C-alpha positions as CSV (number, residue, x, y, z in Angstrom):
1,M,-23.3,6.8,46.7
2,T,-26.1,4.2,47.0
3,S,-26.5,1.2,44.7
4,T,-29.8,2.9,43.3
5,M,-28.0,6.0,42.3
6,R,-25.2,4.1,40.7
7,A,-27.7,2.0,38.6
8,A,-29.4,5.2,37.6
9,I,-26.2,6.9,36.4
10,A,-25.4,3.7,34.6
11,A,-28.7,4.0,32.8
12,I,-28.3,7.5,31.8
13,A,-24.8,6.6,30.4
14,F,-26.1,3.8,28.4
15,A,-28.9,6.1,27.1
16,I,-26.5,8.8,25.8
17,A,-24.0,6.2,24.4
18,A,-26.2,3.8,22.6
19,P,-27.6,6.3,20.0
20,A,-24.1,7.2,19.2
21,A,-22.8,3.6,18.8
22,L,-25.7,2.9,16.6
23,A,-25.1,5.9,14.6
24,Q,-21.5,5.0,14.2
25,G,-22.6,1.5,13.1
26,S,-25.0,3.0,10.5
27,T,-22.2,5.3,9.3
28,E,-19.7,2.4,8.9
29,K,-22.3,0.3,7.0
30,G,-23.0,3.3,4.7
31,I,-19.4,3.8,4.0
32,E,-18.8,0.2,3.2
33,A,-21.8,0.3,0.9
34,Y,-20.4,3.3,-0.9
35,R,-17.1,1.6,-1.4
36,Q,-18.8,-1.4,-2.8
37,A,-20.6,0.7,-5.2
38,L,-17.5,2.4,-6.3
39,Q,-16.0,-0.9,-7.3
40,D,-18.0,-1.1,-10.6
41,G,-16.2,0.5,-13.3
42,N,-12.8,1.1,-11.6
43,P,-11.0,3.8,-13.6
44,A,-7.8,2.0,-12.7
45,E,-8.2,-0.2,-15.6
46,L,-7.1,2.7,-17.7
47,W,-3.7,2.9,-15.9
48,E,-3.5,-1.0,-16.3
49,A,-4.0,-0.7,-20.0
50,R,-1.3,2.0,-20.3
51,G,1.0,0.0,-18.0
52,E,0.9,-3.2,-20.1
53,D,1.8,-0.9,-23.1
54,L,4.7,0.5,-21.5
55,W,5.9,-2.9,-20.3
56,K,6.1,-4.0,-23.9
57,K,7.2,-0.8,-25.4
58,R,10.8,-0.5,-26.5
59,T,12.5,2.7,-25.2
60,G,15.6,4.0,-23.5
61,P,19.2,4.1,-24.7
62,K,19.1,0.5,-25.2
63,N,15.7,0.5,-27.1
64,A,14.5,-2.4,-25.1
65,S,11.1,-3.3,-23.5
66,L,10.6,-4.6,-20.0
67,E,9.6,-8.0,-21.1
68,K,12.8,-9.7,-19.8
69,C,12.5,-7.9,-16.5
70,D,12.6,-10.6,-13.6
71,L,10.2,-9.7,-10.9
72,G,11.2,-12.9,-8.9
73,L,9.5,-15.6,-10.8
74,G,11.6,-15.6,-13.9
75,P,12.2,-13.1,-16.8
76,G,9.0,-11.7,-18.0
77,V,6.8,-13.6,-15.6
78,V,4.2,-11.1,-14.2
79,K,1.3,-13.4,-13.1
80,G,1.4,-13.7,-9.4
81,A,4.8,-12.0,-8.9
82,Y,3.4,-9.1,-6.8
83,A,1.9,-11.4,-4.2
84,Q,5.4,-12.5,-3.4
85,M,7.0,-9.0,-3.1
86,P,9.0,-7.4,-1.6
87,R,11.8,-10.0,-1.9
88,H,15.4,-10.4,-2.0
89,F,16.9,-10.3,-5.7
90,A,20.2,-12.2,-6.1
91,D,21.3,-10.2,-9.1
92,A,20.9,-7.0,-7.1
93,D,21.8,-8.6,-3.8
94,R,19.2,-6.5,-2.0
95,V,15.5,-6.5,-1.1
96,M,13.3,-4.6,-3.5
97,D,9.6,-3.8,-3.7
98,L,7.9,-3.6,-7.1
99,E,8.7,0.1,-7.7
100,T,12.5,-0.3,-7.0
101,R,12.7,-3.4,-9.1
102,L,11.1,-1.6,-11.9
103,V,13.7,1.2,-11.5
104,W,16.5,-1.5,-11.6
105,C,15.0,-3.0,-14.7
106,R,14.8,0.3,-16.5
107,V,18.4,1.1,-15.7
108,N,19.8,-2.4,-16.5
109,L,17.5,-3.4,-19.4
110,Q,16.6,-0.2,-21.1
111,G,19.8,1.8,-20.2
112,M,18.2,4.7,-18.4
113,S,19.9,6.5,-15.8
114,E,18.5,5.9,-12.2
115,A,17.6,9.5,-12.0
116,D,15.4,9.2,-15.3
117,A,14.1,5.8,-14.2
118,K,13.0,7.4,-10.7
119,R,11.7,10.7,-12.3
120,G,8.0,11.5,-11.6
121,P,7.0,8.5,-9.6
122,F,3.7,10.1,-8.6
123,G,1.5,11.6,-11.2
124,G,-0.8,14.6,-11.1
125,P,-3.2,16.6,-13.2
126,D,-0.5,17.7,-15.8
127,R,1.7,14.7,-15.6
128,K,1.0,11.0,-15.8
129,S,3.6,8.6,-14.0
130,D,4.9,5.7,-16.0
131,I,5.6,4.0,-12.6
132,E,2.1,4.2,-11.4
133,A,0.9,2.8,-14.7
134,L,3.3,-0.1,-14.8
135,V,2.5,-0.9,-11.1
136,A,-1.3,-0.8,-11.9
137,W,-0.9,-3.5,-14.5
138,I,1.5,-5.8,-12.7
139,T,-0.4,-5.7,-9.5
140,S,-3.5,-6.5,-11.5
141,E,-1.9,-9.7,-12.7
142,S,-1.9,-10.9,-8.9
143,K,-5.5,-10.1,-8.2
144,G,-7.0,-13.1,-6.3
145,V,-3.5,-14.6,-5.7
146,T,-2.8,-15.3,-2.1
147,M,-0.1,-13.2,-0.6
148,A,3.0,-15.2,0.1
149,V,5.9,-12.9,1.2
150,S,8.9,-15.1,2.5
151,L,11.5,-14.1,5.1
152,D,13.8,-17.1,4.3
153,H,16.5,-14.9,3.1
154,P,18.5,-13.1,6.1
155,K,18.2,-9.8,4.3
156,M,14.3,-10.2,4.2
157,R,14.4,-11.0,8.0
158,E,16.6,-7.9,8.6
159,N,14.1,-5.7,6.5
160,F,11.2,-7.0,8.3
161,E,12.8,-6.1,11.8
162,L,13.8,-2.8,10.6
163,G,10.1,-2.1,9.1
164,K,8.6,-3.3,12.5
165,A,10.9,-0.8,14.2
166,I,9.9,2.1,11.8
167,F,6.2,1.3,12.3
168,F,6.4,1.8,16.0
169,F,8.8,4.6,16.1
170,R,7.4,7.9,17.5
171,G,8.7,11.2,16.4
172,G,8.1,14.5,14.8
173,P,6.2,17.5,16.2
174,H,3.2,15.5,17.2
175,D,5.1,12.6,18.7
176,F,3.3,10.2,16.2
177,A,4.0,6.8,14.8
178,C,2.6,4.6,12.1
179,A,1.2,2.7,15.2
180,T,-0.6,5.9,16.4
181,C,-3.3,5.6,13.8
182,H,-2.8,1.8,12.8
183,G,-2.1,0.1,16.0
184,E,-5.5,-0.5,17.6
185,D,-9.0,-1.6,16.5
186,G,-11.9,0.7,16.0
187,K,-9.8,4.0,15.1
188,R,-11.0,6.4,12.5
189,I,-10.3,9.8,11.1
190,R,-13.4,11.6,10.0
191,L,-15.3,8.9,7.8
192,Q,-12.1,7.2,7.2
193,D,-11.7,3.9,9.2
194,L,-8.2,3.1,10.1
195,P,-7.2,-0.8,9.8
196,N,-5.1,-2.1,12.7
197,L,-2.0,-3.2,10.9
198,T,-0.7,-5.1,13.9
199,A,-3.6,-7.5,13.7
200,K,-3.7,-10.1,10.9
201,S,-7.1,-9.2,9.6
202,G,-6.4,-5.5,9.5
203,A,-3.0,-5.9,7.7
204,Q,-4.6,-8.0,5.2
205,K,-7.4,-5.6,4.6
206,G,-5.1,-2.6,4.5
207,Y,-2.2,-3.9,2.4
208,T,-4.0,-6.0,-0.3
209,T,-6.2,-3.0,-1.5
210,W,-3.2,-0.9,-2.7
211,P,-2.5,0.5,-5.2
212,A,-5.8,2.0,-5.6
213,Y,-7.6,4.7,-7.7
214,R,-8.3,7.7,-5.5
215,V,-11.7,9.3,-6.6
216,S,-11.0,12.5,-4.7
217,Q,-7.7,13.0,-6.7
218,G,-8.7,11.3,-9.9
219,E,-5.4,9.3,-9.8
220,L,-4.2,5.9,-9.3
221,R,-1.8,5.8,-6.3
222,T,0.9,3.1,-5.4
223,F,1.8,1.8,-2.1
224,Q,5.1,3.9,-2.1
225,W,2.6,7.0,-2.4
226,R,0.6,5.7,0.5
227,L,3.6,5.6,2.8
228,N,4.9,8.9,1.6
229,D,1.5,10.5,2.2
230,C,1.4,9.0,5.8
231,F,4.8,10.3,6.7
232,R,3.4,13.9,5.4
233,Q,0.5,13.6,7.6
234,Q,2.8,12.6,10.6
235,R,4.8,15.8,9.8
236,F,7.9,13.5,9.2
237,P,10.5,14.5,6.8
238,E,9.4,13.3,3.2
239,L,10.0,9.6,2.6
240,E,12.3,9.3,-0.4
241,F,11.0,7.3,-3.1
242,G,12.5,3.7,-3.2
243,S,14.6,4.4,0.0
244,P,15.6,1.5,2.3
245,A,13.1,2.9,4.9
246,S,10.3,2.6,2.4
247,I,11.1,-1.0,1.3
248,A,11.6,-2.2,5.0
249,L,8.2,-0.8,6.1
250,T,6.6,-2.3,3.1
251,T,8.1,-5.8,3.8
252,F,6.7,-5.6,7.5
253,L,3.2,-4.7,6.3
254,A,3.3,-7.1,3.2
255,Y,4.5,-10.2,5.4
256,N,1.7,-9.2,8.0
257,A,-1.0,-9.6,5.1
258,N,0.3,-13.1,4.2
259,G,-2.6,-15.6,3.6
260,A,-5.1,-13.1,2.1
261,A,-6.0,-12.9,-1.5
262,F,-4.6,-9.9,-3.2
263,A,-7.4,-7.5,-4.2
264,A,-6.0,-4.5,-6.1
265,P,-6.0,-2.2,-7.9
266,A,-8.9,-1.2,-5.6
267,I,-10.8,2.0,-5.5
268,K,-11.0,4.4,-2.7
269,R,-12.5,7.8,-1.9
């Protein structure tokens, strides 16, 4: 093949690829503009208001509120607490994310059974989830706070390493891993861009915008729900709510988002 022929082929390839690249760029800008427009009047505020009421409401066998629940910064301190979670809690001697800590507080402060405290973690058209409402309000109290998850405790480091192993583990009928979709830049499913969670900027963007109100579902969804749905899409066995695997994976992703301002509850398609 002559140099002239190679140059001609290269020119044709560029002519074909350029419109596609421009179209992709235009689509991405359109999607981002759509997202920005959605941010006005986020319905997540309804979940936040209900969550604050639930935090203060006396209930359970002990007729107690959650106002003495220690989220890591002292009993009842909510402001900024989520930006440092998951974390190791000495009273339970284990690493917890927000949802599992709320379950622990409902059991120990309000006297619920663990089964009752965990019941219905994800809401639907006919059932609203108390956990999702509590998460909405508590996370809103960390909006704008810089993520600062610490691995100083040995059990936090252990959880981080386990979460990393889970993130890259391939399995299931499609031989998928979390990294299959979220391990490289520039990936997208239909109109949904997939943040590269192995890169600092991608992890920060991906993690700090959950929980989120899903317009397509008319529900607020927590990060535990997001992980559960990712496992479903990979055709993995269902990720048990509050399981050690879910906390380890959350620890890995939350730590990778350190340094970014927390920006949730957000709103997504």
